[in-house]
N, C-alpha and C positions, 0 to 999 in steps of 0.2 A: 663322462663328458664326451660328446660326439663332435667331431670336426675333421676337416680334410687336412692333408699334410701341408698344403699351402697355408691354411689358417694357423696351424701350429708354428710354422716358420714365421708368420707375421707376429704372433705373440712373442716369439723369441726376439725378433727385431725390436719390438716395442719395449721389451724388458731391458734390452741393452741400451736403448735410447733414453727412456724416461722411467722405467720401472713398472711394477705391477702392483695391483691390489689382489691379494690372494685370499680367497674364502675357502675354509676347510670344514666340512661336516655341518653345514647349516641345516637346522631342523625347525626354524621359526615357522609357526602356523602350519601350512601344508607342505613346506619344503621337505624333501626326502633325502637327507644326508647329502646336500648339494656341495660339491667342491668345484670351484671355478676360478680362473685367473682373468683379471680385468686390466687391460692396458691403460696406463695413466697418460694424461695429455691427449686424450682422444674423445671424440663424441661417440658415446656408447649407448645404444638403444636396448632397453629391456622390453621384450615383446612376448606375445602369447595370448591365448584366448582369455576372456575375462575370468578371473579367479585361478589362473594358472600358477601364480606365485611371484609375479613381477614385483609388485609393491612389497611383498614379504621379504624379497631379497634386497631390493634397492633401498627401501626406507626402513622397514622393520628390523632388518639385520644390519646393513652397512651404516646408515645414518644414525640409528639408535645406538649402535656400538660406539660410534665416534662421539656422540653427545655424552654418553656415560663416561667415556675416558676423559672428556673435558671436565665434567663435574667432579670426577674423582681427583683431579689435579688441583681443585680449588681449596678444599678443606677436609679435615677428618670428620667434621660434622656431617658432610654429605655422604662420605664413604660408608657410614654406619647403616644407611638405608639401602645401599646398592649391593645386594647379595647376588649370588649366582642365579638365583631363581628369577631375579628382575632383569637379567641381561637377556639379549637375544639368544636363542638356543643355537649356538655355533661353537665348534671346537676351538677355532682360532681364526683371526683375521689379521693378515700381515700387510704392511705397506699402506695402511689407512691413515690419512692425515685429517685435517679439519674439513668439515662438511657444512654446506648450507643447503637447506631443503625447503621446497614448497610442496607441502602435502595437502592434496585437495580434500582430505578427510577432516582437516582442522581449519575450517573457515570461521573467522571471527566476525560476527554480525552485531557487535556491540554498537548501539545507536550513537555512542560518543566517538566511535572510531570513524575517521574520515579518510578520504584519499590522501590528504596531507599527512595524517598521523601514521597510516599504514606504510607509506613509502619513505618516511623519515624527512620529508620535505619541510614539515612544520619546524623541525629543529634548525634547519638552514635559514628559513625565513625569520625565525625568532632571533637568531644571531645577527642577521643583517639589519633588522629593524632596531635592535637594541644597541648596536655598535656603530652603525654608519650615521652621518649627520642627518638630522630630520628637519624638514621644512614645515612651518606652521605647527610646531609642537605644542602650542598652547602653554598651559601652566606646567607641563612636564618637562624636565630637563633630560635630554637624551643621555647624558652621562650617568644618570642615576637609574636608568632602566636596565632590567635584566630580561633574560628569555622568559622568565615566569610571567612578566607583564603581557606576554603574547600567547599565553596558554589559558584558555577560559576555564580550565579545570582547576586552576590555582586561585587562592584568595587574592593574589595581586592582579591576576588577569581576568577573572570572571566578573561579570556585571553584578553589582551588589543587590540589585532588585530581583533578578531572575536566577541568580546563582549559576550563570553560565549556560542555562538551558536555552535561552533565546525567546522564551514565551511560554504560554500555557494553553491547554485545551479549554475552550470556552463554548458554551452552548449558543446557538445562533437562532434567531427568530425565524429566518427564512428556511431553516432546515427542520424546524418543528412545525411550522405552518407552511405547508408546501402548495396547497390548493385553496387559497383564501376565498374562492368563489363557491366553495362547498361548505356544508354545515360541519361544525367541529368534530362530531362523532361519526360523520358520514363521508369522510374522505379528505377533509381539510388538513388533517394532521396525522402523520404516521405514528407519532408519539402517543396520541390518544386512540389510535385504531385498535390497540391491544392494551391489556392491563399491564402497565409497566412500573407503576409505583402506587403507594397508598393514597397519594393526592388525587388520583383518578376519580375516586368515588365522591370527592367533595365538590367537583365542578357542578353537578346538577343542583346541589344545595346552594352554592354560590349564585347560580342562575336564578333559582327560585327567590332567593333573598333580594336580588337586584331586579327581579321582574323581567328577565331576559328569556326569549324563546330560542332554545338551542337548535331548533329545526331550521332556523334561518341561516343563510350563508355567513361564514365567519366575518367577512369584510363588512357586512351590514350591521353587526352587533355593536353596541355602544363602546366607545373607546375606553371608558373607565373599566368596563367588564373585561375587555380584551387585555388591558394592562394588568388587572388582577390575576388573570389566568397565566400570563407570561411572567410577571414580575412579583406576584404575591400580594397579600393583603396587609402587609406590615404587621402591626400589633393586633389587628382586628381578627378575632376568632370566628371561624365558620363551623357551625354544628351540623353533623350529618350522621345518619344511621346507615351503616354499611352492611349489606347482606353478602356473605361468602358461601359458595357451595361447599358441602362436605364431601368427603372422599367418595361416598356411595352415590353422590349426585342426586339423591332424592330428598335429602334434608339440607337445611341452610343454617348457618350460624350468623347471628346478627350482633353488632355492637354499635354503640353510639359514642361519638367522640366530638370534642370541641377543640379546635386548634387553628392558629393562623396558617395560611397557605404560603409556602415558600415561593411558589410560582414555578412554571415548567422549566425555565432557564436554570434556576438554582437547583431544582430537583434533578435535572439531567446531570449536572456537574457533581451533585452529591453522590448519586448512585454510581457514576463513572469512577470517582475517586475511591469509593468503598468496594468496588468490584475486586474480587480476590484472584481472578485468573485472567489470562490473556483473552480467552474466549468470551468471558463475561464482559470485559472491557470493549471487545469488538461489537457487542450488542448495542452499545451506546455511542460509538464513534460516528454513525451517520448523522447525529444531531449536534456534533461538535466540530469546530474548526479551530486549528491552532492559530492563535493570535500573537503577533510579535510583541515582545516586550517594548513598552513605550520608551523606556530609558535608553536601551541600547539599540533600538530599531530592529530587534530580532537577531542580532549578531551574537549575543551572549558575552561580548567583550566589554571590559571596563573602559574608562575614559582614556587612559594612556594609549591603548591599542587603537582606539577610534580616532585619536587626534594626531598621532605621529604619522607622517607621510614620507614615502620614499618612492621616487619615480612617479610622483603625482598621485599615488594611491595610498590609502590607509591599509592597515593589515587586514581588517575584515573585507574591505573592498577587493583586495587582491585575491583573497580566498574564493570570492564569489565569481571570478572569471574563469574561463576555460583554460585548460593546460596549454593549448596552442597560443593563447594570448599572454599567458605568464611567461612563455619563452621570449616573446617580444619585449615584455617588461624587463626581463633579465638583461637583454642586450642593451636596452636604454639605460638602465642603472649602471652597467659596466662602462658605457661611454661617458657618463656623467661623473665618474669617480675622479676626485682630485688626487694629487700625489700623496697627500697625507693619509688617505684612506685606501689607496690602491693595494697596499700590502695585506690589509685585513680583508678587503672586499673581494678582490679578484679570485682567490682560491675558493671562497664560498660560492661565488656566482658561477664559477666554472663547474664545480661539483653539482650545484643546483641545476644548471642547464643540462648536464649529462643525465641526471635523474629524470628531468622533464622529457628529454629526448627518448629515453627508454619507454616512458609512458606513451609518447607519441607513436613510436614504432610498434608498440603492442596494441595499437588501435584504441587508445584511451584518451586521445587529445581532446575529445569532446566533453570530458568530465570536468566539473569544477573541483578545485582542491577541497572545498567545503562539503562536497557530496558525501553523505554518511553511508557507512557500510551496509546498513539495513536496506537501502534503496537500490543497491547495485544488483545486477543479474549475477548468477553463479559464475559465468565466464568473466565478467568484469571484476568481480571480487578476487577470483583466482589470479588474474593477470596483474591486479594492483599489488598483491602480495609478491608475485613473481618479479615485478619491477623493483621492489625494494632489495631483493637479493641480487638481481642482475646489475644493479647500479654500482656495485663495489669495484674498486680498481685493484683489489688484492689478486695475487697470483698463487699458483700451486695449491688452489683449493679444489675440493670435489663438490660440484653442484649436482644436487639430486632433484630433478624436476619431474613432478608427477602429472603427466598429461597436460603440459602447458598449452596445448592447442585447444583445450576445452573452451567453447564459446567464441572461437575465432571463425570469421567468414573466410572462405578459401582465398579471398583477395588479400587477407592480412597474414597468411601463414608463412609467406616467403620472408617477411620481416623477422618472424620468430626464429626461423632457421638461421638467418644472417646473424642474429644476436648470439645464438648458441655457438656458431662458428667463430665469432669474435672472442668469446670466452675461451674457447680452445686455443685460439691464436695467442692469447695472453698468457698461456702456460697453465691453464686449468684443465681439470678433467670434468666432463659433462656427462652425467648419467641421466638418460632420458627414458622415463616410463611412458611408452607411447603405443597407440594403436594404428595411427595413420600410416598406411603403407608407403605413401610418397615421402613422408618425413623419415621413416625408418630407412628407406633406400638411400638417403643422403648421409647416414651415419657411417663412421669408420669401422665400427665393430657392432655386432648384434649378439645379444644373449637371449636366445629364444627358449622359453619355458613351456612345459606341457607334459604330455600331449593334450590332456584335457584340463578340466577345472576341478578345484577342490581336491578330494582324495585321488582323483584321476590325473592330477597335475603334479607340480612340485619337482619336476626333473628338468635338467638342462638338456635340451635336444641338440642345440647348436651353440657354440661359442666361436664366432668367426665373422668374416666380412659378410655383407648382405648376400653375396652370391652363394655362400655356403648354406644360408637359410633356404634359398630358392632350391638348392639341390637336395635338401633333406626330404625324404619321402613322407615322414610323419608330421612335418611342420605345416599347420594350417596357415600360419603367417606367410610361409614361403609361397604358398599358392597365390596369395594376394599380391605378394611382391612381384611375382612373375606375370601377374595379370590374368591368371587362370582361376582365381577365386570366383565362386558363383555370384552373379549379380543379384541385387535385391529384387524380389518378386512380389507384386501386389496387383490385384485386378481393380482398376479404377471403377468407382461407382458413378454413374452418369448424373449429370446436372440437367434437369429438364423442367418442363412447366409444372410438373407435380411436386417439385422440390420445395420444401418450406424454407423460410429465411428468418434468421435472427438479425435484428437491426440495432445498432448503437447509434443514436442520434445526438449531435452536439457533444462530441467526445473531446475532452481536454485532460490530458495526463502527461506531465513532464513535457517532453518535446513533441508529443503526438497531439495533433489537432485535426479534426475531421467533422464535417457536417453529418456524414453517414458512412458507417462501415457495415457491410452486409456479409453474413456467413451462412452457408447452407446447413440446414438441419439434417441430422443423421448422416453426415459426411465427415471425412477427414480433411480438415483445413490446416494448412501450414503457413505460419507467418515467417517471412525471411527478410533478408536485407543485411547490409554490412554491419559490423559490430558498432553498437551505439545508435542504430537507426530508429529504435523505438519499439522493438519487438516485445521486450519484457514489460514496457510501459503499457502497451496495448493489451497484453495478456492480463495485467493487473486491473486495467480499466474494465475489461470484459468480465472478469470474476466479480469485481465490486459492483458493477452495474447490474448484472443478472441477479446476484444475491440480494441487492437492495430492491430490485423489482419484485422478486419472489416474496420478500418480507414486507413489501409495500412501504418502503422507507425511501428517503431521498439520498442522493449522493452528489458530490461536487463534480465527479469525473465524467458523468454521462447525464445528459438532460432527460433522455427518454430511451426506453428499451422496448422494442416491438418484437412480437413473435415468441414471447416467453410461455405462451400456452402449451408449447411443446415440451416444457421442462418442469420437473418437480424438485430438482436438487442440483447443486453444483459441487464438484470435487476438484480441488486444486492440488496437483501432484508436483510440488516444487522441490528444490534441492536443499531446503532448510533441514538442519539436523533433527533427528527423531527424539533425541534426549541429550542431557548434559552429563549423565553419570553412567557407569558401567552396568547399572541395573536395567537400563533400557536396552532392548535387543530385538531382533526380528521376531522371536517367538512372542514376546509381550506385545509388541506393536500390532502384529497381525491377529492377535487374540488366540493364536494357536496354543499358547501357554495355558489359557483358560481350560481348554479341552484336555491338555496333558495333565494339568493338576487334578482334574476330576478323575482321570484314569488312575492316577496314583492313590487318590483318596478312596477309590473303590476296592483297593487290594485288601486282602485279609490282614496284612501287617498294619495297614493304616487304621483299619477298623478296630484292631486290638488296642491301638494307642488312643482311639477315640478322636481322631483328627479329621478335619474336613479339607476341602480343596483350598480354602483360604490359608490353611496352615502352611502350605507349600509356597505361598506368595512371598516375594522379596519385600513387600510393603507391610507385612504383618509383624509387628515388633515382638509379639509373644508366640510366634510360630516356629517353624523349623529352620529358619535361616540362621546363618552364623551371626552370633551376637556381636562379635568383634568388628566385623566389616559390614554389618547390616545387609548382607546378601550381595554386596558389590563384588566379592572375591578379591578385592584390592582395597588398600587404604590410601587416602590422600595425605601426603606429607607436606607440611609447610616448609619450604626451603628459604624462608625469609626474603632475602633480596633477589632470589632466583625464582623462576616459575615453579609452582607446586607440581609435584610428581605423584603418580599412582604407583604403589608398590604392592606386590603380592601379599595377601593376608597370611600371617604366620600361623594363625589358629586353624583355618580350614584349608590352607595350602591352595587357595584360589578356587576351591570347589563350591563356595557360596553357602553351603548348608552345614548344620550341626550334625554330629555323628548319628543321632537317632533318626534323622531324616534320610541319611545316606544308607541306612540299613533296610529301607523299604525299596523293593524292586518291582518293576512292571516288565514282564516278558524278559526277565534276566538283566534289566538295565536299571541303574539308579537314576534319580532325576537329573543329577549333574551330567551323567553320561548321555542322557537324551539331549540335553542342551549342547553337547559337543558334536551331535550329529549334524551333517550338512543337510540342507533342504532336500537334495537329491536322495540321500540315504534315508531321510525321514519319510519321503514319499513311499519308499519300498517297505519300511518298517511299520507304517501306520495306514494300511488300506481302509481301516475303520478306526473310529466312528466316521460317519459320512461328513459331518461338518469339518472335522479336523483334516480329513483327506482332501476336501475341496479347498481349504485354506492353503495347504501345502502345495497342491497342484497349481494354484494361482501364482504362488511365489516362484515355482519352477518355470512356469510358462513365460514369466517376464525376464528370464535369464539369471535368476538368483540361486540356481541349484547348488552352487559352490559355497554359499554362505553357511556358516554354522548357526544353528538356531539361537544359541546363547551368545553369539558374537556381540561385543559391546557396541552400542550405537555410536560411541565416540570414535570407533575404528572404521566406521562406514564412510565411503565417499559420498559426495552430494548426489552423484548419479545412482548409487545403490540405495540411498534414502528415498530418492524419487521413485525408483522402481518398486520399492516396498509400498509406497503410497498408490502406485498404479495398480498393484495387485489388490489392494483394498478396494479401489474403485471398480475393478473388474467384478469382485464379489458383490459389491453394492449394486452395480448395474444389472447383474444377473438376478439378484434377489428382489430388487425394487419393482413395484407395480407401475411406477412412473419413470419416464425416460429422464436422463440427466445430461448435464454438460460437464465434460471432463477436460481439464486444462493442464497442459504440461509444458514446462520450459526446458528445452533441449533434452528430451528423454533418452537420446542415444549417447549422451555424454559418458565417457569412460567405458564404452563398449567396443570390443573387437568387431571388425566388420562381419565376422561369421555369426556374431550374436545379435546384430541389428535386426536380422530377420525375425528373431523371436519377439522383439518388442513391437515390430510392425504387425505381426500376427496377433499380439495381445491387443493392439489398438483395434484391429478388425473384430475381435471378440466383443469389445464394447459396442461397436457399430451394429453387430449382429443382434445385440440386445435392445436396439432402438435408440442408443445414446448418440450424442454428438461429441466429437473429439476435435480439439484445437491445440496445436503444438507450435512452439517457436523452435526453429531448427536451422542449423547451418549445414548439416550433412546433405550434400547435393543429391545422392541417391534417394534419401528419405523425402526431400522436397519433391523430387521427380515422381515419387509414388503417391503423392497426395491427390485428393479429388479436386481441391480448390487451393489456390496459392494467393496470398496477399503479400506483395513485395513492398517493403518500406524503404524510404530513403529521401532524396538520392544519396545523401551523405550521412554523417553522424552528428549527434548533438543538435544544435540549432539548424544545421544543414540537413537534418533528417526529419523524421516524424510525419512524413506525408506518404499516402498510398500512391506509389509510382506505377504500380501494375497490379491487376487483380484478374483472376479467371482460372481456367484450367491450365495445366502445365504447358500445353502447346501454345496457349495464348500468351502466357507470361514469358515464355522462352523467346518470343518474337520482339519483346520490348527492348528498349535501349537502357538497360540497367546492369549493374555489376553481377547480380544473381543470374540474369538472363544469359549473360556470357558463359557462365559456368554450366548452366542447364544445357546450352547448346554443345559445349565441349563434352559433357557427360553423354549426351545422346549420340555423339560421334565417336565415343570411345577414346577420347584424348585425355592426357593427364591433366589434373586440376592444379597441381602445385607448380606454377610457372610465373615468371615475371613478364613473359611475352604471351599475351592471350592468343596470338596466331591469327589466321585468316578468319576464324569464326568469331573473334572478339569484336 
C-alpha cells in the first residue's frame, strides 16, 4: 500500500475517532493480495481505470462478505451452502458492519416492477390507503381493507378480469391496413406484404369466390369482403390450393385445404401468443396495440383500490401522477389529518415525503410512480434503486454505491454529492465506486487501484486524501484530478450540402413529440439534455421507426421515416443484460466461443474421443459440460424466504466441464483455462484464426480488454454489456455490404475518462465503414466531440420532450439551455460540477 506520511496520520486519526474497516489479503477476481485500511464515517471513493479492481474490492469483497455474514446469522440451513469457496477470496475483513449496496450489474427490469415498488413507496401508500379514513369508499369499508387490496399482484388487489395486467395486446385494423388507397397485396397492408401465416394463401380463393378484383384499392373493395379478410368467415369454409416452393426452389409442393378463415386480426393475435421467443414476438408487435382492460380502465386494480380516495385521489390515480405532484398530495393529506389519525398518518407521510424528496433530488421528479422498470433508461433505473437505499434513516451503515452518477446530467450531479455528504453526516460510511474526477475530488479519502486493467491492475496505488492521488506518479486518476489528463480528441466530420439526412416525421413517444427530427447520415449525432428530457424515448422511437420502415410495417411512434435508402440494418447497443445465467458470457455472446470450440475439436485428443465442436458447448446435455451444474460452474440454491443464491459447483469446482473435457488441451491450455483469459491476453494468444482474432480485437478496441472471456453475464455492468454489443456492431458494420444505423444509450457509462477515447475511436470505426451512429450521452466532452447535437428539454417529463437546440456543437453551445451552459464551460476549461454556473452560465 502506497501513501504519504500525512495520509497515514489521517488514517490513524480516523481510527481513533470512528474506527476502520481493514481488508487483509483480498484476491477476489483480479485483486492481487490487497491489504488496505478504510476509514469509517467518511466518504471514500474507489477509483482507477475500468477493470482495475474497484468493484472487485468494494462490492465483490466488502459487500458480499457482509451479506454472507448476515445470511450465516439467520439459520443453520443457510450455513450449509456457504463454504469457503463461495466467499470472497480474502484472508480477513475486520470492522465490517451492515452494508447496503447499489450494484449497477444487477438491474431488475421485471415489467411488473415500477418506480413505486423499487423504492418501497408502494408499501407506504398501501398503509395510508388502508388505515386512514376514506372518502367515497363505496361498498368497501376502510376498516376491512389491508395493504393487499392495494397490490395488483395479489388476489385481493388485482382486477379479476385482467389479473392485474391492466389490459392485453390486441391486433388493430389501422396497423394491418396502413395504406387503404393501395391494393391489398401491393402496399395496402404490411401484414400481407410478406408470407406471415397460413391464411395468406386463402385470400385469393376468397376473392375469387366473392368475385372481388384484388388489383383494386383496398378501400374500394366490398365491405363484406374486407370484413371477411379482417374478421374471418365464421363457420364458412374456404377451399384453396396452396403451392409452396421446395428447398431447391425448382420444385413446388402443393396441397389443398378447406377451412374457415380466422381473419387477420385473430390470426395476428394467435401467432403472437404462440411465439416462443422475445424476437419472435417482436415480429408481430407492429400490428398490435395494448388495449386497456374495460373493467379496471387499464390500472390493473380491483374495485377497492379504485373506489377508496385519499386527498381527492384513488390509489391508481395517485400512481399515475409525477413524483413532484405526489409530494404536493402528501402535504395536502398531512394538513387534512384529524387528531384521531395523526399518530398513524404523520410518521408514514413524513417517511413517504423523504423518499419522494430523494427521488426529486436524483433528477427523477418527472417519473410517475406507476412507470415500469422496463421503460426506464439505464440511468433512471440505477437511480431509482439508489433512492430506495438512500431513503433510510439508519446510521452506522456502510453504503456501497456503484457509479451512482451514471445517467445524470452535469446539472444534477451536485445533488448526488449533497446526498452522499448527508449520509456521512448521519454517521454512515459511504463507499463510492466512481470515475468522475470532480466527484472524486470531493471525497474525504480515495483508494486508487491499478495501475492498469485486468491482470495489469488489482493493486492499491494510493490510499489517502485526493491530494495523495494527485501526487502519485503512476496514477492515471491522479492526472485527471490535477487537470493534466489528456482531453478527448476527435476530428469533426463536416455537415454540408452533400450530407444525407434521416428524417422522423410525426414522432410521438412518451414525452417526446415533434413534427420532424432530422439526423445526418454517416455522422456521429449526440442526443443530450437534462435527465428525463426524452433522450432514451427519442432513441427508442428512432430504432422502432427505422426498423419498421425497413420491414415495411407500421408503428405508432413515427408516422413516416425518410432517408432510409441509406440503411440496410439497425443495431441497438443498449444496457440490457446479455443473459440471466452464468452460462452466458463475453465469449458466447461475441461468438468467439464458436471458434474456440472448433479449435479444441480439431485437436488429436478430441478426434480420439470422436467429439465435435458442439460437444464443448454449455448447451449440449450429452456433451462435455459438467452434468451436475449443466455448465454453469455454479448451482442455484433456493433460500426459501430469502433471495436465491449461486454457489460454486462441488463436482467441477466451478470449472464448468467434466474431467474428460478438461483432459483435452489446445496450445497447452484446457478449455476452462481459455475462458479464464482476459480479452487482452486472448488477443495475444490467438493471432489466428482470422475470424477469432477479429472478434477479440473488436472487444479490445471498445475498452473491454480486462474482461475474462468466461466472465458470467450476470456479473457485467450495463455499460460493459453495451460495449459488447458495440463490438458486435463494429464487426457487422465492417462485414456488411450495406450501411447500418447504430444506436447507443450512454456508451461511456462506467468508463474511466482515460477509456472514453477508446469508445469514441470505436464509433469512428463504424463511421469509416459508412454507417451512421446516434448516441444519447451526458458526458460533456463526448457531446462536444459529436458532429451533430440534438438538445432536448427544456426540463424533464412533461416539461421536456422538445428539441430546444439542434446543430453543430458551436451552434448548440450558443443556445439558452442547460447543456449549452456546460458546453461553454467545457470549451473554457472550467469545472463542470458546480452549483454556480459562473459568468459563462
